[in-house]
C-alpha positions as CSV (number, residue, x, y, z in Angstrom):
1,M,-12.5,7.9,14.5
2,I,-9.2,6.9,14.1
3,I,-8.5,3.1,15.7
4,G,-5.6,2.7,17.9
5,P,-3.1,0.3,17.1
6,E,-3.7,-2.1,19.7
7,E,-7.0,-2.7,17.9
8,S,-5.3,-1.9,14.5
9,K,-3.0,-4.7,14.6
10,K,-5.3,-7.3,14.6
11,F,-6.2,-6.5,11.0
12,L,-3.1,-7.5,9.7
13,K,-1.1,-10.4,10.0
14,D,2.6,-10.7,11.5
15,I,3.8,-7.5,12.0
16,K,6.9,-6.5,14.1
17,D,6.9,-4.2,17.2
18,E,8.7,-1.7,15.3
19,Q,6.0,-1.4,12.8
20,I,3.3,-0.1,15.3
21,Q,3.1,3.8,15.5
22,Q,0.9,5.9,17.5
23,C,-2.1,6.2,15.0
24,G,-1.5,3.3,12.7
25,I,1.0,0.6,11.4
26,D,3.8,0.9,9.6
27,L,3.6,-0.9,6.3
28,R,6.5,-2.6,4.2
29,V,7.8,-2.8,0.9
30,W,7.8,-6.2,-0.6
31,K,8.0,-5.9,-4.5
32,I,8.5,-2.6,-6.8
33,Y,7.6,-3.1,-10.4
34,E,8.2,-0.6,-13.5
35,M,5.0,0.0,-15.8
36,E,4.9,-0.3,-19.5
37,G,2.4,0.2,-21.8
38,V,-1.1,2.2,-21.6
39,G,-3.6,1.7,-19.1
40,E,-7.4,2.2,-19.9
41,I,-10.2,3.3,-17.4
42,D,-13.9,4.1,-18.0
43,F,-17.3,4.4,-16.1
44,S,-18.3,1.0,-15.7
45,N,-15.2,-0.9,-15.7
46,E,-15.8,-3.0,-18.8
47,K,-13.0,-1.3,-20.7
48,R,-10.5,-1.4,-17.7
49,K,-6.9,-2.4,-18.5
50,L,-4.1,-2.0,-16.7
51,P,-0.6,-1.5,-18.2
52,N,2.1,-4.3,-18.2
53,Y,4.1,-4.5,-14.8
54,R,7.8,-5.7,-14.7
55,E,9.2,-6.8,-11.1
56,I,12.6,-4.9,-10.6
57,F,12.6,-5.6,-6.9
58,N,11.7,-8.1,-4.7
59,S,12.9,-8.0,-0.6
60,E,12.6,-11.8,-0.3
61,N,15.5,-11.8,-3.0
62,D,17.1,-8.3,-3.3
63,E,19.0,-6.6,-0.7
64,F,18.1,-3.1,-2.1
65,I,17.6,-1.1,-5.2
66,L,18.3,2.2,-6.2
67,L,15.4,4.3,-7.9
68,D,16.0,7.3,-10.3
69,R,13.4,9.3,-10.7
70,G,10.0,8.3,-12.0
71,V,6.7,6.6,-10.9
72,Y,6.6,2.8,-9.8
73,L,3.9,0.7,-8.8
74,L,4.8,-0.8,-4.8
75,K,3.4,-3.9,-3.1
76,V,3.4,-4.0,0.4
77,Y,4.3,-7.4,2.3
78,D,1.7,-6.9,5.0
79,Y,-1.3,-8.9,4.4
80,I,-4.4,-6.6,5.4
81,K,-7.9,-7.6,6.5
82,I,-10.3,-5.0,6.8
83,P,-13.6,-5.7,8.9
84,E,-17.0,-4.6,7.5
85,N,-17.3,-1.3,10.0
86,V,-13.6,-0.1,9.2
87,A,-12.1,1.5,6.3
88,A,-8.4,2.7,6.1
89,I,-6.1,5.2,4.5
90,T,-2.4,4.7,3.6
91,L,0.3,7.6,4.0
92,P,3.8,8.0,3.5
93,R,6.2,8.0,6.4
94,S,7.7,11.5,6.9
95,S,11.2,10.3,6.3
96,L,10.1,9.1,2.8
97,L,9.0,12.3,2.0
98,R,12.3,14.0,3.5
99,M,14.2,11.9,0.8
100,G,12.1,13.3,-1.8
101,A,9.8,10.3,-2.8
102,T,5.7,9.7,-1.6
103,I,3.3,7.2,-2.4
104,Y,-0.2,7.7,-3.4
105,S,-2.7,5.5,-2.2
106,A,-6.9,5.3,-2.5
107,V,-9.1,4.5,0.4
108,H,-9.4,0.5,1.7
109,D,-12.9,0.0,1.5
110,P,-14.3,-2.3,4.5
111,G,-13.9,-6.0,3.0
112,Y,-10.9,-5.7,1.4
113,E,-8.3,-8.2,2.0
114,G,-5.1,-8.7,0.2
115,R,-1.4,-7.0,0.2
116,P,-2.1,-3.2,-0.8
117,E,-0.3,-1.6,-4.0
118,Y,0.6,1.7,-4.0
119,L,1.8,4.5,-7.0
120,L,5.7,5.4,-5.6
121,H,6.5,8.8,-7.0
122,V,10.3,9.2,-6.8
123,L,11.1,13.0,-7.2
124,N,14.7,12.3,-6.1
125,P,16.6,9.3,-6.2
126,I,16.1,7.0,-3.7
127,K,18.2,3.4,-2.2
128,I,15.1,1.3,-0.7
129,Y,16.3,-1.7,1.2
130,K,14.5,-5.0,1.6
131,F,11.1,-4.8,3.8
132,A,11.8,-0.9,4.4
133,R,8.9,0.5,6.4
134,I,7.5,2.7,3.3
135,G,3.8,4.2,4.5
136,Q,1.9,4.3,7.5
137,I,-1.7,2.8,7.3
138,V,-4.7,4.7,9.4
139,F,-8.1,2.7,10.4
140,I,-11.0,4.5,10.8
141,R,-14.0,3.4,12.4
142,G,-17.6,3.6,9.8
143,E,-21.0,3.8,10.4
144,Y,-23.9,3.2,7.9
145,I,-21.8,0.9,5.6
146,K,-23.3,0.2,2.3
147,N,-21.4,-2.9,1.1
148,L,-18.1,-5.0,1.3
149,Y,-15.6,-4.3,-1.2
150,N,-15.5,-7.2,-3.6
151,G,-13.5,-6.1,-6.6
152,I,-10.7,-7.4,-8.6
153,Y,-7.8,-6.6,-6.5
154,K,-9.2,-8.5,-3.4
155,Y,-6.7,-11.2,-2.0
156,K,-3.9,-9.9,-4.5
C-alpha cells in the first residue's frame, strides 16, 4: 500500500509545501557529478569499487547547470529516514521525462537513512536550476521485513 503524503512527509527533513504531491514527495537536486574511471561489482561486495566522482554542480553555490547528453550521478538535497516497516521507490518527475532526461533508482530499504543518490541519464541537453524538483519518492508499507538496511550508503 502506498503511504499518503501526510504520513510520508514525516520520513523527510525540512521539506517545502511545493514538494508534497498526491502520492509522494518531490525530491530536490543538490549535487551532480561526472563519473570517471572503472567501477567494479561482484557477488560478495569484496571487490566492489565505485568509480571516481567529480562534482560539477552544487545547489548551494551554483544557480544552474547545462548538461549535455550523458550519464551523471545525482545526489538529492532531501534527507530521508525510512522506518522499519516501510520501503521507498523514487521515480522521475514527468516534467524531467518530457525534457528528455530520466533518473534511475533502486529500492530504498527499511532502515535506510541519508541523502539518496541516483543515476541521471540525459538524452537531450537540459538546464537544471538549483534545488530543482527532480524525482518523486513514494513510500510503501511492508510486511514480514527480515532485516533493516545497514550498508555502506547509510547516512551519505
